[in-house]
LUMMI-170857 format. One record per atom (N, C-alpha, C): residue number from 1; x, y negated, z negated; chain. Coordinates in pm, whole numbers, m for minus. Example, Ala and Ser with C-alpha at 12.3 -4.5 7.8 and 13.67 -1.06 7.14 Angstrom:
R   k     xx     yy     zz c
R   1   1319    569   m780 A
R   1   1230    450   m780 A
R   1   1320    330   m780 A
R   2   1285    225   m708 A
R   2   1367    106   m714 A
R   2   1290     m3   m787 A
This chain:
R   k     xx     yy     zz c
R   1    101  m2174   m399 A
R   1     68  m2075   m311 A
R   1     39  m1960   m483 A
R   2     m7  m1838   m503 A
R   2    m37  m1778   m608 A
R   2     81  m1688   m668 A
R   3    102  m1665   m748 A
R   3    209  m1548   m835 A
R   3    230  m1447   m739 A
R   4    108  m1362   m726 A
R   4    111  m1238   m636 A
R   4    171  m1261   m508 A
R   5     89  m1375   m438 A
R   5    157  m1401   m302 A
R   5    275  m1422   m318 A
R   6    362  m1508   m427 A
R   6    476  m1558   m367 A
R   6    591  m1400   m424 A
R   7    541  m1339   m515 A
R   7    611  m1192   m484 A
R   7    604  m1135   m404 A
R   8    515  m1115   m306 A
R   8    512  m1032   m152 A
R   8    556  m1138    m78 A
R   9    571  m1264    m60 A
R   9    651  m1308     45 A
R   9    814  m1298    m12 A
R  10    838  m1341   m105 A
R  10    986  m1296   m158 A
R  10   1024  m1118    m86 A
R  11    930  m1002   m144 A
R  11    962   m900    m79 A
R  11    971   m868     48 A
R  12    889   m918    116 A
R  12    863   m929    260 A
R  12   1038  m1021    318 A
R  13   1039  m1114    275 A
R  13   1166  m1167    308 A
R  13   1328  m1108    258 A
R  14   1328  m1050    175 A
R  14   1466   m936    132 A
R  14   1429   m850    211 A
R  15   1318   m778    239 A
R  15   1296   m658    361 A
R  15   1321   m704    513 A
R  16   1307   m784    539 A
R  16   1303   m868    700 A
R  16   1484   m887    707 A
R  17   1528   m958    536 A
R  17   1684   m964    570 A
R  17   1758   m870    537 A
R  18   1719   m759    495 A
R  18   1756   m669    474 A
R  18   1763   m569    601 A
R  19   1672   m539    689 A
R  19   1621   m494    846 A
R  19   1739   m614    889 A
R  20   1741   m716    948 A
R  20   1808   m815   1014 A
R  20   1941   m752   1002 A
R  21   2014   m782    885 A
R  21   2189   m759    845 A
R  21   2201   m617    900 A
R  22   2079   m512    901 A
R  22   2090   m374    966 A
R  22   2137   m316   1099 A
R  23   2037   m437   1165 A
R  23   2038   m455   1273 A
R  23   2177   m474   1351 A
R  24   2184   m615   1282 A
R  24   2281   m690   1321 A
R  24   2465   m588   1328 A
R  25   2441   m517   1198 A
R  25   2555   m434   1215 A
R  25   2572   m330   1306 A
R  26   2449   m261   1337 A
R  26   2446   m181   1408 A
R  26   2480   m239   1571 A
R  27   2435   m378   1600 A
R  27   2482   m409   1720 A
R  27   2581   m490   1698 A
R  28   2655   m521   1636 A
R  28   2838   m551   1593 A
R  28   2928   m436   1652 A
R  29   2862   m287   1569 A
R  29   2984   m170   1561 A
R  29   2934   m114   1726 A
R  30   2821   m139   1800 A
R  30   2803    m61   1893 A
R  30   2907   m175   2008 A
R  31   2848   m308   1981 A
R  31   2917   m355   2083 A
R  31   3058   m405   2081 A
R  32   3085   m437   1996 A
R  32   3227   m517   1978 A
R  32   3335   m393   1889 A
R  33   3276   m308   1808 A
R  33   3349   m229   1785 A
R  33   3452   m273   1700 A
R  34   3499   m352   1581 A
R  34   3554   m408   1535 A
R  34   3641   m301   1434 A
R  35   3815   m343   1451 A
R  35   3874   m213   1352 A
R  35   3860   m204   1220 A
R  36   3819   m308   1151 A
R  36   3821   m317   1019 A
R  36   3653   m329    998 A
R  37   3658   m288    845 A
R  37   3507   m287    814 A
R  37   3537   m455    769 A
R  38   3635   m552    732 A
R  38   3646   m643    715 A
R  38   3580   m725    811 A
R  39   3670   m718    960 A
R  39   3608   m791   1045 A
R  39   3462   m749   1061 A
R  40   3395   m627   1047 A
R  40   3235   m644   1083 A
R  40   3164   m726    991 A
R  41   3231   m721    860 A
R  41   3184   m797    755 A
R  41   3176   m980    781 A
R  42   3299   m987    859 A
R  42   3303  m1163    862 A
R  42   3216  m1157   1018 A
R  43   3220  m1102   1114 A
R  43   3105  m1120   1239 A
R  43   2963  m1110   1171 A
R  44   2897  m1002   1046 A
R  44   2770  m1043   1004 A
R  44   2761  m1171    953 A
R  45   2859  m1228    858 A
R  45   2834  m1384    787 A
R  45   2879  m1486    901 A
R  46   2907  m1462   1035 A
R  46   2904  m1555   1134 A
R  46   2745  m1531   1178 A
R  47   2679  m1431   1173 A
R  47   2564  m1426   1241 A
R  47   2427  m1504   1123 A
R  48   2492  m1534    998 A
R  48   2416  m1559    883 A
R  48   2308  m1607    895 A
R  49   2303  m1748    968 A
R  49   2211  m1838   1016 A
R  49   2093  m1793   1092 A
R  50   2130  m1675   1212 A
R  50   2032  m1608   1285 A
R  50   1969  m1538   1249 A
R  51   2024  m1418   1089 A
R  51   1987  m1350   1064 A
R  51   1871  m1409    970 A
R  52   1905  m1523    913 A
R  52   1790  m1599    816 A
R  52   1692  m1646    886 A
R  53   1751  m1685    986 A
R  53   1590  m1746   1103 A
R  53   1505  m1628   1133 A
R  54   1554  m1505   1165 A
R  54   1480  m1374   1188 A
R  54   1426  m1305   1107 A
R  55   1459  m1308    975 A
R  55   1413  m1275    815 A
R  55   1286  m1400    833 A
R  56   1258  m1481    809 A
R  56   1234  m1593    806 A
R  56   1070  m1602    898 A
R  57   1112  m1545   1035 A
R  57   1006  m1550   1072 A
R  57    936  m1429   1096 A
R  58    974  m1295   1045 A
R  58    962  m1198   1036 A
R  58    873  m1178    903 A
R  59    894  m1260    798 A
R  59    831  m1238    686 A
R  59    667  m1230    671 A
R  60    610  m1330    707 A
R  60    415  m1350    724 A
R  60    434  m1226    796 A
R  61    437  m1180    929 A
R  61    403  m1038    975 A
R  61    391   m932    858 A
R  62    515   m921    830 A
R  62    564   m817    726 A
R  62    463   m817    602 A
R  63    466   m983    547 A
R  63    311   m944    415 A
R  63    197   m949    454 A
R  64    191   m955    570 A
R  64     46   m915    606 A
R  64      1   m771    633 A
R  65     96   m670    712 A
R  65    140   m517    697 A
R  65    133   m479    562 A
R  66    210   m542    484 A
R  66    228   m483    328 A
R  66     79   m501    275 A
R  67    m18   m634    304 A
R  67   m144   m634    215 A
R  67   m235   m494    311 A
R  68   m231   m517    421 A
R  68   m317   m431    509 A
R  68   m272   m237    474 A
R  69   m159   m270    410 A
R  69   m125    m81    351 A
R  69   m177    m61    218 A
R  70   m126   m197    172 A
R  70   m183   m171     30 A
R  70   m347   m178      1 A
R  71   m396   m237    101 A
R  71   m546   m231     93 A
R  71   m596   m123    129 A
R  72   m541    m50    239 A
R  72   m593     76    239 A
R  72   m554    174    166 A
R  73   m443    176    107 A
R  73   m438    240    m51 A
R  73   m491    270   m102 A
R  74   m543    149   m213 A
R  74   m630    102   m255 A
R  74   m788    141   m211 A
R  75   m832    145    m84 A
R  75   m969    197    m57 A
R  75   m994    330    m59 A
R  76   m868    372    m10 A
R  76   m885    530    m27 A
R  76   m865    565   m174 A
R  77   m812    526   m273 A
R  77   m798    574   m414 A
R  77   m946    550   m467 A
R  78   m990    436   m463 A
R  78  m1174    418   m493 A
R  78  m1237    500   m436 A
R  79  m1222    540   m269 A
R  79  m1306    593   m233 A
R  79  m1278    756   m363 A
R  80  m1188    795   m304 A
R  80  m1189    925   m369 A
R  80  m1231    932   m521 A
R  81  m1181    844   m582 A
R  81  m1278    810   m786 A
R  81  m1391    781   m763 A
R  82  m1506    735   m675 A
R  82  m1632    720   m672 A
R  82  m1670    842   m623 A
R  83  m1579    915   m540 A
R  83  m1654   1023   m497 A
R  83  m1637   1169   m613 A
R  84  m1531   1164   m687 A
R  84  m1505   1202   m784 A
R  84  m1580   1252   m924 A
R  85  m1653   1081   m895 A
R  85  m1721   1084  m1056 A
R  85  m1874   1073  m1010 A
R  86  m1897   1063   m872 A
R  86  m2051   1127   m780 A
R  86  m2094   1295   m812 A
R  87  m1965   1324   m763 A
R  87  m1941   1503   m800 A
R  87  m1962   1532   m959 A
R  88  m1881   1524  m1009 A
R  88  m1914   1509  m1150 A
R  88  m2020   1493  m1217 A
R  89  m2119   1344  m1199 A
R  89  m2225   1358  m1202 A
R  89  m2386   1495  m1171 A
R  90  m2348   1530  m1069 A
R  90  m2380   1647   m984 A
R  90  m2369   1783  m1070 A
R  91  m2241   1793  m1137 A
R  91  m2196   1917  m1162 A
R  91  m2272   1874  m1295 A
R  92  m2286   1833  m1362 A
R  92  m2308   1829  m1505 A
R  92  m2470   1821  m1520 A
R  93  m2531   1733  m1365 A
R  93  m2697   1759  m1363 A
R  93  m2731   1920  m1349 A
R  94  m2647   1922  m1284 A
R  94  m2676   2079  m1242 A
R  94  m2654   2184  m1332 A
R  95  m2583   2181  m1398 A
R  95  m2495   2244  m1526 A
R  95  m2650   2213  m1666 A
R  96  m2689   2131  m1661 A
R  96  m2784   2075  m1755 A
R  96  m2945   2138  m1713 A
R  97  m2958   2147  m1553 A
R  97  m3069   2204  m1517 A
R  97  m3089   2349  m1511 A
R  98  m2944   2399  m1492 A
R  98  m2930   2548  m1535 A
R  98  m2954   2588  m1651 A
R  99  m2906   2517  m1765 A
R  99  m2925   2544  m1899 A
R  99  m3080   2502  m1940 A
R 100  m3169   2424  m1858 A
R 100  m3308   2409  m1903 A
R 100  m3379   2538  m1875 A
R 101  m3339   2546  m1761 A
R 101  m3412   2671  m1680 A
R 101  m3365   2820  m1740 A
R 102  m3287   2837  m1803 A
R 102  m3179   2942  m1880 A
R 102  m3320   2975  m2004 A
R 103  m3314   2845  m2071 A
R 103  m3414   2809  m2203 A
R 103  m3594   2849  m2181 A
R 104  m3615   2839  m2042 A
R 104  m3735   2838  m1978 A
R 104  m3810   2720  m2017 A
R 105  m3764   2610  m1986 A
R 105  m3781   2442  m2042 A
R 105  m3791   2432  m1927 A
R 106  m3865   2291  m1879 A
R 106  m3925   2239  m1757 A
R 106  m3802   2105  m1757 A
R 107  m3723   2098  m1627 A
R 107  m3649   1989  m1627 A
R 107  m3700   1855  m1538 A
R 108  m3719   1763  m1589 A
R 108  m3775   1654  m1533 A
R 108  m3646   1527  m1475 A
R 109  m3531   1577  m1532 A
R 109  m3472   1428  m1512 A
R 109  m3416   1474  m1382 A
R 110  m3425   1313  m1338 A
R 110  m3390   1307  m1174 A
R 110  m3270   1330  m1137 A
R 111  m3226   1333  m1022 A
R 111  m3123   1402   m976 A
R 111  m3036   1251   m941 A
R 112  m2919   1298   m953 A
R 112  m2802   1187   m944 A
R 112  m2832   1059   m850 A
R 113  m2846   1121   m711 A
R 113  m2868   1049   m627 A
R 113  m2999    936   m612 A
R 114  m3089    989   m709 A
R 114  m3219    895   m750 A
R 114  m3173    798   m861 A
R 115  m3089    787   m904 A
R 115  m3048    729  m1071 A
R 115  m2980    625   m999 A
R 116  m3003    502  m1062 A
R 116  m2912    381  m1009 A
R 116  m2813    367  m1148 A
R 117  m2673    389  m1093 A
R 117  m2523    456  m1127 A
R 117  m2431    260  m1187 A
R 118  m2529    176  m1177 A
R 118  m2475     58  m1198 A
R 118  m2388    m36  m1041 A
R 119  m2506     69   m953 A
R 119  m2481    m28   m849 A
R 119  m2575   m162   m800 A
R 120  m2573   m252   m730 A
R 120  m2665   m352   m730 A
R 120  m2642   m377   m571 A
């Protein structure tokens, strides 16, 4: 397993453990209404095996959700950056065109969408 996937797996597992413990705490306090926090903690520890089992089962789906969310964020960031770069090229081109026209010179530079900017 690549190191970045291992880090994602551990993160997903820890999130799943935290969620399973939180759900177990809510169920214990709602269903059993223990008189002290010590009794609550004891009941959570008694459920430890089930908590770990649920967390292990939830780890892979959580990893995939995290990957999808992060991929979506990355795509949006890349899209926004590409759009800003294209807009910047157009602004610079328009500025050069306007300057050439102001000087009365012909402007023969192709528009930014007619030029290959490193795309294959």
